[in-house]
C-alpha positions in Angstrom: -39.8 30.6 -19.4 -38.6 29.4 -22.8 -35.9 32.7 -22.2 -35.1 31.6 -18.4 -34.5 28.3 -20.5 -32.2 29.7 -23.4 -30.4 31.9 -21.0 -29.6 28.8 -18.4 -28.1 26.9 -21.6 -26.3 29.5 -23.0 -24.9 30.1 -19.3 -24.0 25.9 -19.2 -22.9 26.4 -22.7 -20.1 29.5 -22.3 -19.1 27.4 -18.8 -17.9 23.8 -20.6 -16.2 26.2 -23.8 -14.2 27.9 -21.1 -13.3 24.6 -18.2 -12.3 23.2 -22.3 -9.8 25.9 -23.7 -8.5 25.4 -19.4 -8.0 21.9 -20.6 -7.2 21.5 -23.7 -4.4 24.6 -22.6 -3.4 22.9 -19.9 -2.6 18.9 -22.0 -0.8 21.0 -24.6 1.8 22.8 -21.8 2.3 19.1 -20.6 2.7 18.2 -24.1 5.1 20.1 -24.7 7.3 19.5 -21.5 7.2 16.5 -21.9 8.5 16.3 -25.1 11.2 18.8 -24.1 12.2 16.7 -22.1 12.0 13.4 -24.3 14.4 15.3 -26.4 16.8 16.6 -24.1 16.7 12.9 -22.4 17.3 11.4 -26.3 21.1 13.8 -25.3 22.2 12.1 -22.6 25.2 10.3 -22.3 25.9 6.6 -21.1 26.5 6.8 -17.5 27.5 4.5 -15.5 25.6 1.9 -13.6 27.4 0.8 -10.9 26.0 2.8 -7.6 23.1 1.6 -8.4 20.8 -0.1 -6.1 20.9 -3.8 -7.0 18.2 -5.9 -5.1 20.9 -9.2 -3.6 18.4 -12.5 -3.1 19.5 -13.9 0.2 18.9 -17.7 -1.0 19.8 -19.4 2.2 17.4 -17.7 4.5 14.7 -18.8 1.9 12.2 -22.0 2.4 13.8 -23.8 -0.4 13.4 -27.6 0.7 10.1 -26.7 2.1 7.4 -27.8 0.0 9.4 -28.3 -3.4 7.5 -30.4 -4.4 4.9 -28.5 -4.5 4.6 -27.3 -8.8 3.8 -23.4 -7.7 6.2 -23.2 -4.7 8.7 -25.4 -7.6 8.4 -22.8 -10.0 8.2 -20.3 -7.5 12.1 -21.2 -6.1 12.8 -21.9 -9.7 12.6 -18.2 -10.6 13.6 -16.5 -8.1 16.8 -19.0 -7.6 17.1 -18.2 -11.6 16.9 -14.3 -10.9 19.5 -14.7 -8.5 22.3 -14.8 -10.9 20.3 -11.5 -12.5 20.6 -7.8 -11.6 17.4 -6.1 -10.1 16.7 -3.2 -9.6 13.5 -1.2 -8.4 12.7 1.8 -10.4 9.2 1.1 -9.7 8.1 5.4 -10.3 10.6 6.2 -13.0 9.6 6.6 -16.2 11.4 5.6 -20.0 12.2 9.7 -20.1 13.8 10.1 -16.2 16.1 6.7 -16.7 17.3 8.2 -19.6 17.8 11.8 -18.0 19.7 10.4 -15.4 21.5 7.2 -16.5 21.7 8.1 -20.4 19.7 7.5 -23.7 21.4 3.9 -23.9 21.1 2.3 -20.8 17.2 2.3 -21.4 17.7 -1.5 -22.3 19.8 -2.5 -19.2 17.4 -0.6 -17.1 13.9 -2.1 -18.5 15.8 -5.3 -17.6 16.3 -4.7 -14.2 13.0 -3.2 -14.1 11.6 -5.8 -15.4 13.0 -8.5 -13.0 11.9 -6.6 -9.8 8.8 -7.1 -10.9 9.4 -10.7 -11.6 10.9 -11.4 -8.3 7.9 -9.7 -5.8 5.1 -10.8 -7.5 7.1 -14.2 -7.3 7.9 -14.1 -3.8 3.8 -12.8 -3.2 2.7 -16.3 -5.1 5.1 -18.3 -3.1 3.8 -16.9 0.5 0.3 -17.2 -0.6 0.9 -20.8 -1.0 3.3 -21.5 1.9 0.3 -18.9 3.8 -2.5 -21.9 2.7 -0.1 -24.8 3.0 0.6 -23.4 7.8 3.1 -22.5 6.6 3.1 -18.6 8.0 6.4 -18.1 9.6 8.1 -19.3 6.3 5.8 -17.0 4.3 6.4 -13.6 6.0 9.9 -14.4 6.6 9.8 -14.1 2.0 7.1 -11.2 2.8 9.5 -9.3 4.9 12.4 -9.5 2.2 9.6 -7.9 -0.5 8.8 -5.0 1.1 13.1 -4.6 2.7 13.2 -4.5 -0.9 11.1 -1.6 -1.9 7.8 -3.6 -3.5 4.2 -2.2 -4.1 2.3 -4.9 -4.1 -0.6 -4.4 -1.0 -1.4 -8.0 -0.7 2.1 -8.4 0.0 1.2 -5.1 3.3 -2.0 -6.4 4.0 -0.9 -10.0 4.8 2.5 -9.1 6.1 0.3 -6.5 9.1 -2.8 -9.1 9.6 0.9 -11.9 10.4 2.6 -9.3 13.2 -0.9 -8.4 14.6 -1.9 -12.3 14.9 1.3 -11.9 17.0 0.7 -9.2 19.0 4.1 -7.7 17.6 1.6 -4.5 17.2 3.9 -1.8 16.8 5.9 -3.7 14.0 2.9 -2.2 11.5 4.7 1.2 11.4 7.4 -0.1 10.0 5.2 -1.5 7.3 3.8 2.1 6.9 6.9 3.3 7.0 8.5 1.9 3.9 5.4 2.0 1.9 5.2 6.1 3.0 8.9 5.6 0.8 7.3 4.3 -2.5 7.4 5.6 -5.4 4.3 4.3 -6.9 0.4 4.9 -7.3 -0.3 2.2 -5.0 1.5 4.2 -1.7 -1.6 6.9 -0.2 -3.7 3.5 -0.5 -1.7 1.1 1.2 -0.6 3.4 4.1 -4.3 4.2 4.3 -5.4 0.9 4.8 -2.6 0.0 6.7 -3.8 2.9 9.7 -6.8 1.4 9.6 -6.1 -2.5 10.2 -3.8 -0.6 13.4 -7.3 1.0 14.5 -9.4 -1.7 13.5 -6.9 -3.4 16.2 -7.0 -0.8 19.2 -10.8 -0.5 18.7 -10.5 -4.4 19.3 -9.1 -4.3 22.8 
């Protein structure tokens, strides 16, 4: 009995040791690759940024006067107006090393700013859309969310709320457009968004 227990214990210990060594080798290999790419990236010269996919905010298509007395809406409008004068680029999924390799180390600071502007923009649009929806302005909220999706937001609630809006309008086929948009994301949220959108479609079909 004791010998059997010891044999099992030793066997488990050996397996754990082997797995730990494999894990350590994998981490060491990943670390080595990272530092090699980082060293290479730090030697890349500045490249022009004129061909970036800059995002332009169509203020003329946004409900700028609707509920402008609401403090949340006013804050969102002010933020979007400010962003409309700045450079905005969706760089979701790009690491600092990726950016330096592609555009040069000297461009890391402005690129980081452009990406931060994008993050602020899509979060502000969703906050604005939420407030309008709660006040009964679903159509206007949808306009903001559609722009965010076209810009490449990875905020899951934007996709889900827009899907619910289209389902409520009987425009079920437009969910496929959302799925295609999500499929183009470079984000960890991508698979979850696509799965939940497909579940919404199937759920709607099952209710028919």
